[in-house]
N, C-alpha and C positions, 0 to 999 in steps of 0.2 A: 247445551243438553246436547240427552242426543238421542236423531230422532230414526229414520228408517223407515221399509217395511221393515212387516209381523218378522216377515222372513228372515231380515236382520237381523231382529231384534234377539229372535233365535239364536240362529249362531254363535250373538254372541255371545248368550247362555249359557248353547253348548259349550264356550271356546273354553269361558270362562270357570265351567266346573270341569270339562276336562284339563286345566292350567290345574285345576283346583287337587283335582286327583295326582299329578303328578306331581307339588309339589309334598301330598299326604307321603311318596311312595316315595323322595327322598330324608321327609325327614321325620317320618319314622321309625326309618334304618336308622341315621344316624339326627339328632341329638335322643331319636328315639320317640311316643306315642307320649308319655309319663313327663316326657323335658320339652314338648315342644305347646303354644302352647297355640289361640285361634287368630290372633294379630304374629305370630310367624307363620301359619303358612295362609293368610291376605300378604305381609308380606312377598312375601316364593313363588307364592301364582300370578304376583303382581293385581291379583280380585280387586283393590282400587278401595276394597270396603269391608268392617264385617257384615253390615243386611249386602254386602253380596252373597257370603256367607255366607249368610244363612238364611237368603229366597236356593237356597237349592243343599243345603242340607239341617237337620233340624243338634244336630251338635260335632262335635267332635269323634264321637264314638259313632255319627249316621256314616262321618268322610272314611272309617279309618273301616265300617264293615265296604264300604268301596270298595276301597285298597286291597282289600283281603281279598274281598271275590275277582279282585281284576288278578289278580300277584298268583290267589288263585286257579285259575283256571290259564294266567298263560304258560305254571306250575308244569299240569295239569297238561296242555299241548307240548311243550319242554321233553316231556314223563316218553311220549307218543310218538315223538318225532323220529321219521328212519325206522319205521321196523325192521331188523332184520328179516332175507327172506330167510324165507320155510313156514314150520307149523307152529300153532295158537300156542304147544309152546313154549315154544322159547320169543313172542312175542308178548307176553301176559312176565317173565323168567327182564324178557325187556322192558316193560315199562315196568316192575319192583320196585327195578336199581334203574332207573329213573331217578325213582322220588330217592333213593336214599341219596345219591349224586350229589342233588340238590337242597340235600341237608347244610353239603359246605357253602353255599350262597350265602352269604348277609341278607339281604331286605328277605331270602324264605325264614333262614334263621328264626328272625326279630319278627315280622308279621306276623308266619305262620302255625311257628309250632314255639316264640319266646311268650311275645306280647298278647298273640289273638285269642290262645284261649282265656286270657287276665278281663280282657275287654269285653271280650265278647258275650261268655261264657258257653259253658261246652251246648246247651242246647238250640245259641244259633252256631255255631261252630257246627255240632250234624245236618243242622238244615240244611248248611252254604258244599260242606263237604259230598251228605247225600245228596244234588244234581251235579257234583263233578266228578273229585279223585272217586270217591266211592261206588256212584254210577258206573264207571270206568272197567273198578276193577273186576267189577261181580263180573260187568258183561264179558271178558275178557274168560273167565271162567268158567264161564254156559258159554261159552269158544272153547274153551280146551275139553271141557264135557259132555261137548257133542261130538269133535273130535274124535276121542278113547284118547287123549295124552291124559288125564285123572280122573282118578275114580267118582264114577257117582259117589256124590254125594249133597249136605243142604249146602246151598253156595250162597245165601245168607250169610251163615255167620261163619263159614268159611271165610266173604268177605271180608267182616266188623274182626277177624283177627287175625287178619292179614294184614290188614288198617291200621288198630293195632298195634303188632308188629315193628309194621316200616314204622308208625312216629315217635315209636321209642326209643328206636334205633337212633333216626335222624337225629333224635335228643341229644343223644345219648353224640350224635359225629357235634353236632351245636354245643357243648357243653364242655366240651371235651379240649386242654390244655393242646393237644396235636389231629386235628379235625381230621389232617389224614390221613392218617394210622387206624381213624379209630371205622373211618369209612368202610378204609378194606377188610377192620377187620369183624366187622358189620355184617359186608355183602358176602363174607366167605361164611357163617351162620344161616344165613338166607339162603344163599346154593344151595346147602346143608336142611332147610324146611320144608325150601321149594322140592328139592328127592325123593323130598318122605311124602309131596304126595298124587308121585307124577306114577299113568300109568307104569307099574309091567309087560313086559317087552313080550312080545306073543312065543311063544318058543315054534 
């Protein structure tokens, strides 16, 4: 029988939850969400029992949401990591291209692009993205407009149109027979779209 102080029990519980999420990040990529059972997750994580699983997550979909949120956060951090020196325009361009580059990663393809919309549904998916990637892009657009890099226009609408473009381009990459070529082609189109938003240089 496992004893210990409350702090020790909380630490063990936190570790079990962490192990389940780590197992989910692996198994939801291969063999995928729909081919992974709770038993598989318990075995991969060494959680010990289904009871331990249900202590932390109501069902497999709840674990998937935790995995999705973590992958989404990692994606956002990588997209904005090491911003290039320069103005707000360069930072915006760097961030959007970072999302497109991530579409080459198996974890992003499977969890974010392919299974995420099916498992979570559009409304939940949008709630998660609203506080992460959508918010980040909206902030970058506000900054670019404030600096005069982009002509002033409705930020919310522009943000959602850019998000839609990036998501569709990422899906093209994820499903392409030659993902690298698809990513390069999509990046070229993205560059042209972004240039169309750029404010003209003063004469």
